[in-house]
ChimeraX commands (.cxc) that place a marker at each C-alpha (Angstrom):
marker #1 position -19.93,-24.16,-9.53 radius 0.5
marker #1 position -22.30,-25.00,-12.36 radius 0.5
marker #1 position -25.07,-22.85,-10.91 radius 0.5
marker #1 position -26.42,-20.03,-13.10 radius 0.5
marker #1 position -27.22,-16.67,-11.58 radius 0.5
marker #1 position -28.84,-13.65,-13.13 radius 0.5
marker #1 position -27.89,-10.14,-12.09 radius 0.5
marker #1 position -29.14,-6.80,-13.37 radius 0.5
marker #1 position -26.81,-3.84,-13.89 radius 0.5
marker #1 position -27.61,-0.95,-11.61 radius 0.5
marker #1 position -28.32,2.60,-12.85 radius 0.5
marker #1 position -24.60,3.41,-12.89 radius 0.5
marker #1 position -23.73,0.27,-14.89 radius 0.5
marker #1 position -22.31,-1.66,-11.95 radius 0.5
marker #1 position -23.13,-5.08,-10.59 radius 0.5
marker #1 position -22.45,-6.72,-7.25 radius 0.5
marker #1 position -20.91,-10.18,-7.08 radius 0.5
marker #1 position -22.77,-12.44,-4.64 radius 0.5
marker #1 position -20.85,-13.30,-1.44 radius 0.5
marker #1 position -21.18,-17.03,-2.14 radius 0.5
marker #1 position -19.38,-16.57,-5.47 radius 0.5
marker #1 position -16.66,-14.40,-3.91 radius 0.5
marker #1 position -16.07,-17.00,-1.18 radius 0.5
marker #1 position -15.91,-19.86,-3.68 radius 0.5
marker #1 position -13.43,-17.93,-5.84 radius 0.5
marker #1 position -11.35,-16.85,-2.83 radius 0.5
marker #1 position -11.85,-13.16,-3.61 radius 0.5
marker #1 position -11.58,-10.64,-0.78 radius 0.5
marker #1 position -12.99,-7.11,-0.60 radius 0.5
marker #1 position -10.78,-4.63,-2.48 radius 0.5
marker #1 position -8.95,-7.34,-4.48 radius 0.5
marker #1 position -7.82,-6.07,-7.87 radius 0.5
marker #1 position -9.64,-7.74,-10.75 radius 0.5
marker #1 position -8.68,-8.17,-14.40 radius 0.5
marker #1 position -11.48,-7.97,-16.99 radius 0.5
marker #1 position -11.14,-9.28,-20.54 radius 0.5
marker #1 position -13.66,-9.26,-23.39 radius 0.5
marker #1 position -13.04,-12.18,-25.74 radius 0.5
marker #1 position -13.54,-12.16,-29.51 radius 0.5
marker #1 position -16.88,-13.93,-29.09 radius 0.5
marker #1 position -18.07,-11.13,-26.77 radius 0.5
marker #1 position -17.68,-13.07,-23.49 radius 0.5
marker #1 position -16.56,-11.28,-20.34 radius 0.5
marker #1 position -13.81,-13.06,-18.42 radius 0.5
marker #1 position -13.04,-11.83,-14.92 radius 0.5
marker #1 position -10.10,-13.06,-12.86 radius 0.5
marker #1 position -8.12,-11.90,-9.89 radius 0.5
marker #1 position -5.35,-9.59,-11.08 radius 0.5
marker #1 position -1.86,-11.10,-11.03 radius 0.5
marker #1 position 0.93,-8.54,-11.41 radius 0.5
marker #1 position 3.36,-9.21,-14.27 radius 0.5
marker #1 position 6.97,-8.13,-14.70 radius 0.5
marker #1 position 7.04,-5.01,-16.87 radius 0.5
marker #1 position 10.25,-6.24,-18.54 radius 0.5
marker #1 position 9.79,-9.97,-19.26 radius 0.5
marker #1 position 6.10,-10.63,-18.52 radius 0.5
marker #1 position 6.83,-13.25,-15.82 radius 0.5
marker #1 position 4.07,-13.75,-13.24 radius 0.5
marker #1 position 5.94,-15.77,-10.58 radius 0.5
marker #1 position 7.95,-14.02,-7.88 radius 0.5
marker #1 position 6.82,-10.55,-8.92 radius 0.5
marker #1 position 7.18,-7.69,-6.46 radius 0.5
marker #1 position 5.61,-4.28,-6.89 radius 0.5
marker #1 position 7.94,-1.27,-6.81 radius 0.5
marker #1 position 6.43,2.19,-7.25 radius 0.5
marker #1 position 3.29,0.60,-8.70 radius 0.5
marker #1 position 5.19,-1.46,-11.30 radius 0.5
marker #1 position 5.68,-5.24,-11.22 radius 0.5
marker #1 position 9.21,-6.61,-11.55 radius 0.5
marker #1 position 10.38,-10.22,-11.16 radius 0.5
marker #1 position 13.39,-11.33,-9.13 radius 0.5
marker #1 position 15.35,-12.22,-12.28 radius 0.5
marker #1 position 14.96,-8.74,-13.73 radius 0.5
marker #1 position 15.78,-7.19,-10.35 radius 0.5
marker #1 position 19.06,-9.18,-10.37 radius 0.5
marker #1 position 19.83,-8.01,-13.91 radius 0.5
marker #1 position 19.04,-4.39,-13.01 radius 0.5
marker #1 position 21.27,-4.66,-9.93 radius 0.5
marker #1 position 24.15,-5.80,-12.16 radius 0.5
marker #1 position 24.41,-9.28,-10.65 radius 0.5
marker #1 position 23.71,-11.04,-13.95 radius 0.5
marker #1 position 26.09,-8.75,-15.88 radius 0.5
marker #1 position 28.97,-9.27,-13.43 radius 0.5
marker #1 position 28.35,-13.05,-13.53 radius 0.5
marker #1 position 28.55,-13.07,-17.34 radius 0.5
marker #1 position 31.77,-11.01,-17.33 radius 0.5
marker #1 position 33.51,-13.40,-14.93 radius 0.5
marker #1 position 32.71,-16.36,-17.24 radius 0.5
marker #1 position 34.04,-14.72,-20.41 radius 0.5
marker link #1:1,2 radius 0.2
marker link #1:2,3 radius 0.2
marker link #1:3,4 radius 0.2
marker link #1:4,5 radius 0.2
marker link #1:5,6 radius 0.2
marker link #1:6,7 radius 0.2
marker link #1:7,8 radius 0.2
marker link #1:8,9 radius 0.2
marker link #1:9,10 radius 0.2
marker link #1:10,11 radius 0.2
marker link #1:11,12 radius 0.2
marker link #1:12,13 radius 0.2
marker link #1:13,14 radius 0.2
marker link #1:14,15 radius 0.2
marker link #1:15,16 radius 0.2
marker link #1:16,17 radius 0.2
marker link #1:17,18 radius 0.2
marker link #1:18,19 radius 0.2
marker link #1:19,20 radius 0.2
marker link #1:20,21 radius 0.2
marker link #1:21,22 radius 0.2
marker link #1:22,23 radius 0.2
marker link #1:23,24 radius 0.2
marker link #1:24,25 radius 0.2
marker link #1:25,26 radius 0.2
marker link #1:26,27 radius 0.2
marker link #1:27,28 radius 0.2
marker link #1:28,29 radius 0.2
marker link #1:29,30 radius 0.2
marker link #1:30,31 radius 0.2
marker link #1:31,32 radius 0.2
marker link #1:32,33 radius 0.2
marker link #1:33,34 radius 0.2
marker link #1:34,35 radius 0.2
marker link #1:35,36 radius 0.2
marker link #1:36,37 radius 0.2
marker link #1:37,38 radius 0.2
marker link #1:38,39 radius 0.2
marker link #1:39,40 radius 0.2
marker link #1:40,41 radius 0.2
marker link #1:41,42 radius 0.2
marker link #1:42,43 radius 0.2
marker link #1:43,44 radius 0.2
marker link #1:44,45 radius 0.2
marker link #1:45,46 radius 0.2
marker link #1:46,47 radius 0.2
marker link #1:47,48 radius 0.2
marker link #1:48,49 radius 0.2
marker link #1:49,50 radius 0.2
marker link #1:50,51 radius 0.2
marker link #1:51,52 radius 0.2
marker link #1:52,53 radius 0.2
marker link #1:53,54 radius 0.2
marker link #1:54,55 radius 0.2
marker link #1:55,56 radius 0.2
marker link #1:56,57 radius 0.2
marker link #1:57,58 radius 0.2
marker link #1:58,59 radius 0.2
marker link #1:59,60 radius 0.2
marker link #1:60,61 radius 0.2
marker link #1:61,62 radius 0.2
marker link #1:62,63 radius 0.2
marker link #1:63,64 radius 0.2
marker link #1:64,65 radius 0.2
marker link #1:65,66 radius 0.2
marker link #1:66,67 radius 0.2
marker link #1:67,68 radius 0.2
marker link #1:68,69 radius 0.2
marker link #1:69,70 radius 0.2
marker link #1:70,71 radius 0.2
marker link #1:71,72 radius 0.2
marker link #1:72,73 radius 0.2
marker link #1:73,74 radius 0.2
marker link #1:74,75 radius 0.2
marker link #1:75,76 radius 0.2
marker link #1:76,77 radius 0.2
marker link #1:77,78 radius 0.2
marker link #1:78,79 radius 0.2
marker link #1:79,80 radius 0.2
marker link #1:80,81 radius 0.2
marker link #1:81,82 radius 0.2
marker link #1:82,83 radius 0.2
marker link #1:83,84 radius 0.2
marker link #1:84,85 radius 0.2
marker link #1:85,86 radius 0.2
marker link #1:86,87 radius 0.2
marker link #1:87,88 radius 0.2
marker link #1:88,89 radius 0.2
view
């Protein structure tokens, strides 16, 4: 997608994303989006990927009470990793 588009902010400061762009990006209505402003004042927008609140991992993350946690940290919290380490030592 090398096509340039120009959009104007509405009176409330919002802007709609054209359907063709949403389809190309694979974005669905009500998807959570992550916005980042870079040091050179560029706006980067990407689909939000939950991260583990403990280790920062992005793969295999489940959401529990609105917080992301990966399977490895779930195992540690459940005591599986601790009991495994004790049996080795």
